[in-house]
Phi, psi and omega in degrees: 000002178079008179253132186302324181302330184253026179297336178257023181071222183253029173293144183296127178209132178267121181265078184296335181289351179269352188291341181275348187302314182300336179290342184269347182284131184277334183237155181298138180231159166259119189244120173272107191289328192239054180291330182227029187203178175217108186299336184256021172300145185300336181269001174268124184291150176299326178300316180290320177303317180297324179295319178297317180294325178298320177297316180294321177298323184282349185234067183293349179284348179250150170259126180250120179259117182249129182235137179220154167260349183264064185296328181294318178290323174308311181295323182299325187251357191298330181286346179268002182246152179265116186261085174287163188297341185269006178258113178261122184252132181226160174233150176278130179225092185269339176198182185290342181295336184243021185294340179295342177301329182295322180296320177296317179298316184302330184275355181279171181268009180300137181288318177243127182239135182221159177246135173251101179264065184210121359283136177280114185241011178192167181289152175230079192280331187233060180289132171268105185262015177298129180068014175258133186259339190203140175230127177251132180233139178200152177272162180281145177237175181118193185286323181230065183288139173285139185290151176241123180284126179305328179297327178297318182293312181299322180295319178293317180300318180294322178295320179295316180299318180294324182269000181059047178248134180300136184237129180234117177260114189276313183188158170279336180076212183094182182291332178235078186295330179294317180293321182288335172072199184214025178273143179221133184058030178076014181210172174258150178243109183239027184294144178216158170301156183291105183294314182299322179295319181294319184281347181268353182282000000 
């Protein structure tokens, strides 16, 4: 991809030299920590995870969104981590086969907990949204995207509304995600947990 960090492809590597970057930002940011990684991968040491959390603990002016598919390991180590209010912890839930990830997330000490249902590749009819603050839904994009049934999206949106959980619809996806857009029910859904409230605690 022409980026030095990925010169070895997607082999696991901890970039410790990047940990000082959040200290240099002058204004508060919302930071998605894991766009190309998974902090709770089995090959990431607990020592490095703790270093990442220390950076997030030291920078309460920023919101750090951490996403994992390794919910079981997250639960195994969560008591050894310091969960300041600015750390939002999420798990990927793409279909009912991995719905147990939500239970592991629910048991952690994270102040804000969220689900990333992207790419949504199956229905999620009976979500237990207890102690969940935010749900993100999106379709798959790329050359061979798996289809997303609109009924799946509507069902999740209705469950969130009933449970008073913030709902964010990211995209329909497809081969031309820009053309397909992100409107649902004739509107966009950009709900998020209250950032100012989280940062003022």
